[in-house]
C-alpha positions as CSV (number, residue, x, y, z in Angstrom):
1,M,-33.0,-31.1,-11.1
2,V,-31.0,-27.6,-10.7
3,I,-28.6,-26.6,-13.1
4,R,-25.7,-25.5,-11.6
5,N,-24.7,-22.7,-13.3
6,H,-27.5,-21.3,-14.5
7,I,-28.1,-17.6,-15.0
8,P,-31.6,-15.9,-14.8
9,P,-33.0,-14.0,-17.5
10,P,-32.2,-10.4,-17.7
11,S,-34.4,-8.5,-15.6
12,R,-34.7,-5.6,-13.1
13,V,-32.5,-7.2,-9.9
14,K,-29.3,-6.0,-12.0
15,Q,-30.7,-2.7,-12.9
16,N,-32.0,-2.0,-9.0
17,V,-28.3,-3.5,-7.5
18,F,-26.4,-1.0,-9.9
19,A,-28.8,1.6,-8.5
20,N,-28.5,0.7,-4.8
21,F,-24.5,0.2,-5.3
22,T,-24.1,3.9,-6.7
23,G,-26.5,5.3,-4.3
24,K,-24.9,3.4,-1.7
25,A,-21.6,4.0,-2.8
26,W,-22.1,8.1,-3.0
27,T,-23.0,8.2,0.4
28,S,-20.1,6.0,1.5
29,V,-18.0,8.6,-0.1
30,I,-19.8,11.6,1.4
31,S,-20.1,9.9,4.8
32,I,-15.7,9.1,4.2
33,L,-14.8,12.6,3.5
34,F,-16.7,14.6,6.0
35,V,-15.5,12.8,9.0
36,P,-12.4,14.5,9.3
37,F,-14.3,18.1,9.3
38,Y,-16.7,16.5,12.2
39,L,-13.1,15.7,14.0
40,K,-11.8,19.1,13.7
41,F,-15.2,21.1,14.6
42,L,-16.5,19.1,17.0
43,G,-13.0,17.0,18.9
44,I,-13.7,13.2,19.4
45,E,-15.7,13.4,22.3
46,A,-18.7,15.4,20.3
47,Y,-17.9,12.5,17.5
48,G,-18.7,9.8,20.6
49,L,-22.6,11.3,20.9
50,I,-22.9,11.0,17.1
51,G,-22.2,6.9,18.0
52,L,-24.1,7.5,20.9
53,Y,-27.5,8.8,19.0
54,L,-27.0,5.8,15.8
55,S,-26.6,3.3,18.9
56,L,-29.7,4.4,20.4
57,M,-31.6,4.6,17.3
58,A,-30.5,1.1,16.2
59,L,-31.4,-0.2,19.3
60,L,-34.8,1.4,19.5
61,S,-35.5,0.0,16.0
62,V,-37.0,-3.0,18.0
63,L,-39.9,-0.9,17.9
64,D,-40.5,-1.2,13.8
65,M,-41.9,-4.2,14.5
66,G,-41.0,-5.7,11.3
67,L,-43.6,-3.2,9.6
68,S,-41.1,-1.9,7.0
69,T,-39.7,-5.2,6.1
70,T,-43.4,-6.7,5.8
71,L,-44.2,-3.8,3.7
72,S,-41.4,-4.5,1.7
73,R,-42.6,-8.1,1.4
74,E,-46.1,-7.4,0.6
75,L,-46.3,-4.6,-1.7
76,A,-43.8,-7.1,-3.8
77,R,-46.5,-9.6,-3.6
78,L,-49.3,-7.4,-4.3
79,T,-47.9,-5.4,-7.0
80,A,-46.9,-8.7,-8.9
81,A,-50.5,-9.2,-9.8
82,P,-53.3,-6.8,-10.7
83,G,-56.3,-6.5,-8.6
84,N,-54.6,-6.0,-5.5
85,E,-54.1,-1.9,-5.9
86,Q,-56.2,-1.0,-3.0
87,E,-55.2,-3.1,-0.6
88,A,-51.3,-2.0,-1.4
89,R,-52.5,1.3,-1.1
90,D,-54.5,0.8,2.3
91,L,-51.5,-1.4,3.7
92,V,-49.1,1.8,3.3
93,R,-51.7,4.1,5.1
94,S,-51.9,1.7,8.0
95,M,-48.0,0.9,8.5
96,E,-47.7,5.2,7.8
97,A,-50.3,5.7,10.8
98,A,-48.3,3.3,13.1
99,Y,-44.8,4.2,12.3
100,W,-45.8,7.9,12.8
101,G,-47.2,6.9,16.1
102,I,-43.8,5.3,16.8
103,G,-41.6,7.8,16.0
104,I,-43.0,10.4,17.9
105,L,-43.1,7.6,20.8
106,V,-39.1,7.4,20.4
107,A,-38.7,11.2,20.2
108,L,-40.7,11.9,23.5
109,T,-38.6,9.0,25.5
110,T,-35.5,10.6,24.1
111,F,-36.4,13.7,25.5
112,L,-37.4,13.0,28.6
113,L,-34.1,10.5,29.2
114,A,-32.0,13.2,28.2
115,P,-31.2,14.8,31.8
116,L,-30.5,11.0,33.2
117,I,-28.1,10.0,29.9
118,A,-26.0,13.4,30.8
119,K,-25.7,12.7,34.4
120,Y,-25.1,9.1,34.7
121,W,-24.1,7.6,31.5
122,V,-21.3,9.1,29.6
123,N,-18.3,9.7,30.7
124,P,-17.1,13.0,29.5
125,K,-14.0,14.9,30.2
126,G,-14.1,18.2,27.8
127,V,-17.7,18.3,27.1
128,T,-20.0,19.5,29.9
129,E,-23.4,17.9,31.0
130,E,-25.9,20.8,30.0
131,T,-23.9,20.5,26.4
132,I,-24.5,16.5,26.5
133,R,-28.4,17.0,27.7
134,R,-29.0,19.5,25.1
135,A,-27.6,18.1,22.4
136,V,-29.5,14.2,23.8
137,M,-32.7,16.3,23.6
138,V,-32.6,17.6,19.8
139,M,-31.7,14.1,19.3
140,G,-35.1,13.3,19.9
141,F,-36.5,15.6,17.3
142,V,-33.9,14.4,14.8
143,A,-35.5,10.6,15.6
144,A,-39.0,11.6,15.2
145,F,-38.6,12.8,11.7
146,D,-35.8,9.9,11.0
147,W,-38.0,7.2,12.1
148,P,-40.5,6.6,9.1
149,V,-37.4,6.8,6.4
150,A,-37.3,3.1,7.1
151,L,-40.9,2.6,6.2
152,Y,-40.8,5.0,3.0
153,T,-37.8,3.0,1.9
154,G,-39.1,-0.9,2.5
155,G,-42.0,0.4,0.2
156,L,-40.1,1.8,-2.6
157,M,-38.3,-1.0,-2.3
158,G,-41.0,-3.6,-2.8
159,L,-42.2,-1.6,-5.4
160,Q,-38.2,-2.1,-6.8
161,R,-38.5,1.7,-7.4
162,Q,-35.0,1.3,-6.3
163,V,-33.5,4.2,-9.1
164,Q,-35.5,6.8,-7.4
165,L,-35.1,5.5,-4.2
166,N,-30.7,6.0,-4.1
167,V,-31.4,9.3,-6.4
168,I,-33.0,10.6,-3.3
169,R,-31.3,9.5,-0.5
170,A,-27.8,10.3,-2.4
171,A,-29.0,13.8,-2.6
172,M,-30.1,13.9,1.1
173,A,-27.1,12.4,2.0
174,T,-25.1,15.6,0.1
175,F,-27.2,18.1,1.8
176,Q,-27.0,16.6,4.9
177,A,-23.3,16.3,5.2
178,V,-22.5,19.8,3.4
179,G,-24.8,21.6,5.5
180,A,-23.4,20.1,8.5
181,V,-20.1,21.0,7.9
182,L,-21.2,24.6,6.7
183,V,-23.5,25.2,10.0
184,L,-20.2,24.0,12.2
185,W,-17.8,26.4,10.5
186,L,-19.9,29.4,9.5
187,V,-22.6,29.3,12.4
188,S,-21.5,27.6,15.7
189,P,-19.1,24.4,15.7
190,T,-21.3,22.7,18.5
191,I,-22.5,19.2,18.8
192,S,-26.1,21.0,19.5
193,A,-25.7,23.3,15.8
194,Y,-24.9,19.7,14.3
195,F,-27.8,18.0,16.0
196,L,-30.2,20.7,14.6
197,W,-29.1,20.7,11.3
198,Q,-29.8,16.9,11.2
199,V,-33.7,17.9,12.2
200,V,-33.8,19.9,9.1
201,A,-31.9,17.4,6.7
202,S,-34.4,14.7,8.3
203,M,-37.6,16.5,7.7
204,A,-36.7,17.1,4.0
205,Q,-35.7,13.3,3.2
206,T,-38.9,11.9,4.7
207,T,-41.1,14.3,2.7
208,F,-39.5,13.3,-0.2
209,L,-39.5,9.8,0.5
210,A,-43.3,9.9,1.2
211,L,-44.3,11.9,-1.8
212,C,-42.0,9.6,-3.5
213,L,-43.6,5.8,-2.5
214,W,-47.5,7.5,-2.9
215,K,-46.9,8.6,-6.3
216,N,-45.2,4.9,-7.3
217,L,-48.5,3.6,-5.8
218,P,-51.0,2.0,-7.6
219,R,-53.9,4.3,-8.2
220,T,-57.4,3.0,-7.9
221,G,-59.8,6.8,-8.0
222,R,-60.4,6.0,-4.3
223,K,-59.7,7.1,-1.0
224,T,-57.3,5.3,1.4
225,F,-57.8,4.5,4.4
226,F,-56.5,2.5,8.2
227,Q,-57.7,-0.6,7.7
228,R,-56.7,-2.6,11.4
229,N,-57.2,-5.9,8.9
230,L,-54.3,-5.3,7.1
231,L,-52.0,-5.3,10.0
232,V,-53.7,-8.2,11.6
233,K,-53.4,-10.1,7.9
234,N,-49.9,-9.6,8.3
235,W,-49.3,-10.5,11.9
236,R,-47.4,-14.0,11.9
237,F,-44.9,-12.5,9.4
238,T,-44.3,-9.3,11.4
239,A,-43.9,-10.8,14.8
240,G,-41.4,-12.9,13.6
241,M,-39.5,-9.9,12.1
242,T,-40.4,-8.2,15.6
243,G,-38.5,-11.0,17.5
244,I,-35.7,-11.3,14.9
245,S,-35.2,-7.0,15.2
246,V,-35.3,-7.0,18.9
247,L,-32.6,-9.6,19.2
248,V,-30.4,-8.3,16.4
249,A,-30.4,-4.9,17.9
250,L,-29.7,-6.8,21.6
251,V,-26.6,-8.3,19.7
252,T,-25.3,-5.9,17.7
253,Q,-26.0,-2.5,19.9
254,T,-25.2,-3.6,22.9
255,D,-21.5,-3.5,23.0
256,K,-21.7,0.6,21.7
257,I,-24.2,1.0,24.6
258,L,-22.3,-1.0,27.1
259,L,-18.9,1.2,26.1
260,S,-20.6,4.5,26.3
261,K,-20.9,3.3,29.8
262,L,-17.8,1.8,30.6
263,L,-15.2,4.2,28.6
264,S,-14.6,7.7,28.6
265,L,-16.1,9.6,25.8
266,E,-12.7,9.7,23.8
267,S,-12.7,6.2,24.0
268,F,-15.6,5.3,23.0
269,G,-15.2,8.0,20.2
270,Y,-12.0,6.0,18.7
271,Y,-14.6,2.5,18.8
272,I,-17.6,4.3,16.8
273,L,-14.8,5.5,14.3
274,A,-13.5,2.3,13.9
275,F,-17.5,0.8,13.6
276,N,-18.0,3.5,11.2
277,V,-15.0,2.8,8.9
278,A,-16.0,-0.9,9.2
279,S,-19.6,0.2,7.9
280,A,-18.1,0.5,4.4
281,L,-18.9,-3.5,4.2
282,H,-22.4,-2.7,4.9
283,N,-23.0,0.1,2.8
284,L,-21.4,-2.3,-0.2
285,S,-24.0,-5.1,1.1
286,S,-27.2,-3.1,1.8
287,P,-27.5,-2.6,-1.9
288,F,-27.3,-6.6,-2.7
289,F,-30.4,-6.8,0.4
290,M,-32.6,-4.3,-1.3
291,A,-32.5,-5.7,-4.4
292,L,-32.8,-9.5,-4.0
293,F,-35.1,-9.3,-1.2
294,P,-38.2,-8.3,-3.5
295,K,-37.3,-10.0,-6.2
296,F,-36.9,-13.3,-4.0
297,S,-40.4,-12.9,-2.8
298,Q,-42.5,-12.7,-5.8
299,M,-40.1,-16.0,-7.3
300,V,-41.1,-17.6,-4.3
301,M,-44.6,-16.9,-5.1
302,E,-44.6,-18.1,-8.5
303,R,-42.4,-21.6,-7.6
304,N,-39.4,-20.4,-9.9
305,E,-37.1,-22.8,-8.2
306,L,-34.6,-22.9,-11.0
307,D,-34.2,-19.1,-11.7
308,L,-34.1,-18.6,-7.6
309,T,-31.1,-21.2,-7.1
310,A,-29.6,-19.6,-9.8
311,L,-30.3,-16.2,-8.6
312,Y,-29.2,-16.6,-5.0
313,H,-25.4,-18.2,-6.0
314,T,-25.5,-15.3,-8.1
315,G,-26.0,-12.6,-5.5
316,S,-23.9,-14.2,-3.4
317,Q,-20.9,-14.1,-5.5
318,F,-20.9,-10.4,-6.7
319,L,-22.3,-9.6,-2.9
320,S,-18.0,-11.5,-2.1
321,L,-16.5,-9.9,-5.0
322,A,-18.0,-6.1,-3.8
323,I,-17.0,-7.4,0.3
324,L,-14.0,-9.2,0.3
325,P,-11.4,-6.9,-2.0
326,V,-12.6,-4.1,-0.1
327,A,-12.3,-6.1,3.7
328,V,-9.0,-7.1,3.2
329,T,-7.6,-3.6,1.5
330,L,-9.2,-2.0,4.6
331,G,-7.7,-4.4,7.0
332,V,-4.2,-5.1,5.7
333,Y,-3.2,-1.1,4.7
334,A,-5.3,0.2,8.1
335,P,-2.8,2.3,9.5
336,E,-1.8,3.9,6.0
337,I,-5.7,4.5,5.6
338,L,-6.3,6.1,8.5
339,N,-3.3,8.8,8.2
340,L,-4.3,9.0,4.7
341,W,-7.5,9.8,5.7
342,L,-7.7,11.5,8.9
343,R,-3.9,13.5,8.9
344,N,-4.2,12.6,12.6
345,P,-1.6,10.0,13.8
346,V,-3.1,9.8,17.7
347,T,-6.6,8.8,16.1
348,A,-5.2,6.7,13.6
349,E,-2.8,5.1,16.1
350,N,-6.0,4.4,18.4
351,T,-8.1,2.9,15.8
352,Q,-6.3,1.0,13.5
353,L,-6.7,-2.1,15.8
354,L,-10.0,-2.0,16.5
355,L,-10.9,-1.2,12.8
356,R,-8.9,-4.3,11.9
357,L,-10.8,-6.6,14.9
358,I,-14.1,-5.1,13.5
359,L,-13.7,-5.5,9.9
360,V,-13.6,-9.4,10.4
361,G,-16.9,-9.9,12.2
362,T,-18.5,-6.8,9.5
363,M,-17.2,-9.3,6.3
364,F,-18.8,-12.8,7.9
365,N,-22.1,-10.4,8.8
366,T,-22.2,-8.8,5.5
367,L,-22.0,-11.9,3.5
368,M,-24.9,-13.4,5.1
369,I,-27.0,-10.9,3.1
370,P,-28.4,-12.9,0.6
371,P,-29.4,-16.4,2.7
372,Y,-31.2,-13.9,5.2
373,A,-32.9,-12.1,2.3
374,F,-34.0,-15.7,0.9
375,Q,-35.4,-16.5,4.6
376,L,-37.4,-13.5,4.9
377,A,-38.6,-13.8,1.1
378,S,-39.5,-17.4,2.0
379,G,-41.6,-16.4,5.1
380,W,-39.1,-18.5,7.0
381,T,-38.2,-15.9,10.4
382,R,-38.2,-18.9,12.7
383,L,-34.5,-19.5,11.9
384,S,-33.1,-16.1,12.1
385,F,-35.0,-15.8,15.7
386,V,-33.7,-18.9,17.2
387,A,-30.0,-18.2,16.2
388,N,-30.4,-14.5,17.3
389,A,-32.1,-15.8,20.4
390,V,-28.8,-18.4,21.3
391,A,-26.5,-15.7,20.2
392,A,-27.9,-13.0,22.8
393,A,-27.8,-15.5,25.5
394,I,-24.4,-16.4,24.8
395,V,-22.9,-13.4,23.6
396,L,-24.6,-10.6,25.9
397,P,-22.7,-12.2,29.1
398,A,-19.2,-12.5,27.2
399,L,-19.6,-8.9,26.3
400,Y,-20.2,-7.7,29.4
401,W,-17.4,-9.9,31.1
402,T,-14.8,-9.0,27.8
403,A,-15.9,-5.1,27.7
404,S,-15.4,-4.5,31.3
405,R,-11.9,-6.3,31.5
406,Y,-10.7,-5.7,27.7
407,G,-12.7,-2.8,26.6
408,A,-13.1,-1.9,23.2
409,V,-10.9,-4.4,22.3
410,G,-13.0,-7.1,23.9
411,A,-16.3,-5.8,22.3
412,A,-14.3,-6.2,18.9
413,I,-13.3,-9.8,19.9
414,V,-17.1,-10.3,21.0
415,W,-18.4,-8.9,17.0
416,I,-16.2,-11.5,15.9
417,V,-17.4,-14.9,17.6
418,L,-20.6,-13.9,16.9
419,N,-20.4,-13.7,13.2
420,M,-18.3,-16.1,12.4
421,G,-21.2,-18.4,14.7
422,Y,-23.6,-17.2,12.1
423,F,-21.8,-17.7,9.4
424,F,-20.7,-21.3,9.8
425,V,-23.6,-22.8,12.2
426,E,-27.2,-20.9,11.0
427,I,-26.1,-21.5,7.0
428,P,-26.1,-25.3,7.5
429,F,-29.5,-25.2,9.2
430,M,-31.0,-23.0,6.5
431,H,-29.8,-25.6,3.9
432,R,-31.6,-28.3,5.6
433,R,-34.8,-26.8,4.7
434,L,-34.3,-24.4,1.8
435,L,-32.4,-24.7,-1.2
436,R,-31.4,-28.3,-0.5
437,G,-27.8,-29.2,-1.9
438,E,-26.8,-25.9,-2.4
439,M,-24.8,-25.5,0.7
440,A,-21.5,-26.6,-0.3
441,K,-21.7,-24.3,-3.4
442,W,-22.3,-21.5,-1.6
443,Y,-19.4,-22.4,1.0
444,F,-16.8,-22.9,-1.5
445,E,-17.8,-21.1,-4.7
446,D,-19.5,-18.0,-3.4
447,T,-17.8,-17.5,-0.3
448,G,-15.2,-19.4,1.7
449,F,-12.3,-19.9,-1.6
450,P,-13.2,-16.4,-2.8
451,M,-12.5,-15.5,1.1
452,M,-9.1,-17.3,0.9
453,L,-8.0,-16.1,-2.0
454,A,-8.4,-12.1,-0.9
455,L,-6.6,-12.3,2.0
456,A,-3.5,-14.6,0.2
457,A,-3.6,-11.3,-2.1
458,G,-3.6,-8.8,0.8
459,L,-0.8,-10.3,2.5
460,L,1.8,-10.8,-0.3
461,S,0.7,-7.2,-1.0
462,R,1.7,-5.8,2.3
463,A,5.3,-8.4,2.3
464,A,5.9,-6.9,-1.0
465,L,5.3,-2.8,0.0
466,P,8.4,-1.1,-1.0
467,A,10.4,0.3,2.4
468,G,10.1,4.0,2.3
469,I,7.7,4.5,-0.3
470,S,6.2,7.8,-1.0
471,I,2.6,8.9,0.2
472,A,1.2,9.3,-3.7
473,G,2.9,5.3,-4.0
474,T,1.7,4.1,-0.8
475,M,-2.0,5.5,-2.4
476,A,-1.4,3.5,-5.4
477,W,-0.2,0.3,-3.9
478,I,-3.2,0.2,-2.0
479,G,-5.2,0.7,-5.3
480,L,-3.1,-2.0,-7.0
481,T,-4.0,-4.3,-3.9
482,L,-7.8,-3.9,-4.3
483,V,-8.1,-4.5,-7.6
484,A,-5.5,-7.6,-7.6
485,A,-8.1,-9.1,-4.6
486,A,-10.6,-8.2,-7.0
487,L,-9.3,-10.2,-10.1
488,V,-8.4,-13.0,-7.9
489,V,-11.8,-13.6,-6.4
490,S,-13.6,-12.9,-9.6
491,I,-11.6,-15.2,-11.9
492,Q,-12.4,-18.3,-10.0
493,M,-16.3,-17.3,-9.6
494,P,-18.8,-19.4,-12.3
495,S,-21.4,-16.7,-12.3
496,I,-19.1,-14.0,-12.6
497,R,-17.0,-15.9,-15.5
498,V,-20.3,-16.1,-17.3
499,V,-20.9,-12.4,-17.2
500,I,-17.1,-11.8,-18.2
501,R,-17.4,-13.9,-21.4
502,Q,-20.7,-12.0,-22.1
503,V,-19.3,-8.8,-22.0
504,I,-16.4,-9.9,-24.0
505,R,-18.4,-11.8,-26.6
506,D,-20.8,-8.0,-26.9
507,F,-18.1,-5.9,-27.3
508,S,-16.7,-8.5,-30.1
509,F,-19.8,-8.6,-31.5
510,G,-20.1,-4.4,-31.3
511,R,-16.7,-3.7,-33.1
512,S,-17.2,-6.6,-36.1
């Protein structure tokens, strides 16, 4: 029998969520603060090339073959009990060798395709073909050093060394962004100089993460070796993750690849800018996956069903609290936020509608994090594979048709439909097999009702916005809207009410 409001005992999950959330918050702030500088030095077209690089890397992520997620899951399982230390070290060595090989392949492929991408793919106005070719060639070197980051990150997640992971990533994000602006300002305000600096920053980040992972692996006093049998041993889960990765890359990155061909580089830059702002929701949600996935993996192995169910709902409710107020506030006040941030009316005007549309799809996408993490922790990859296969069969033709006729707006609408499909179709299938009887609570208490409350708070705030309000007043009003939306969401969630009562009780005892 499931106890509905049972809260799992204190564990490293809370510490990891806090560390991940803090790290992601810092990297998000850094990325947001420096975008206006990139636009100032490079222009919107060159900024579109940065978006093209990120899209190419995301599309090529299918070559990950599920190794990073497999490493995270297996290290969480292997380190849960003694006697598996050497296998854990050999597994890291084996996957490390495979990953670096793939990274070199990605770099060479990007390098060789650079002339074709510059000549036949993008549609620039103020950027020369030679500039684009050089920039894409340098992207290959960035990719070579950036590629293993996912593997080392997955390993540290599995070891639950997420405080150290986030310290390194936050420091490297600062190093990367500050250094890029200094290079553009003091050395050369060109896209090639920007990517050359990214090579340096990627080398530094990968080196620190690799050293951190190996330092935290259990010691055995024996050498580590490449063990092909360890890769074969996990082939079923890895194959499932590979299939999911291929399909996810197709349905989530095809819009950007397609629009980089169909649109001018300037218009594509506006689309990428809107997506990057909406990615704030991903930055808020990924800490939950990083903390929940390894803990779910351990609890599944221990068959701890009571705490599993409680953690599933608690994690979902806290994720909604983190995501929904931000999504609503950004969407409702998109024009004001973009103008205050960019100080460029033209760029803000061309981005606000795209931002609102993309935010809706991204909101539904991020709320799926706990169910997805639970499926993977249970070793069940088939549902996500089938869901993404169906999505690819429907979305890819729809995306080409809408993007060809309606441009970026059409692609953004397809993004909404895709993620609403995951939210309303995949969840019922999941709960027919896993956590039976918990679907209604997830829809109503964890996500659906909080979503309606946050939206109502945002719309009421927008309707009550005073006319002629000053810039400082607008900023304060937007901040109060975010707080109000967070309050109405938190008050109705059982898990959050329990935590609030505990904090109040501890505070009261502390004063007595």
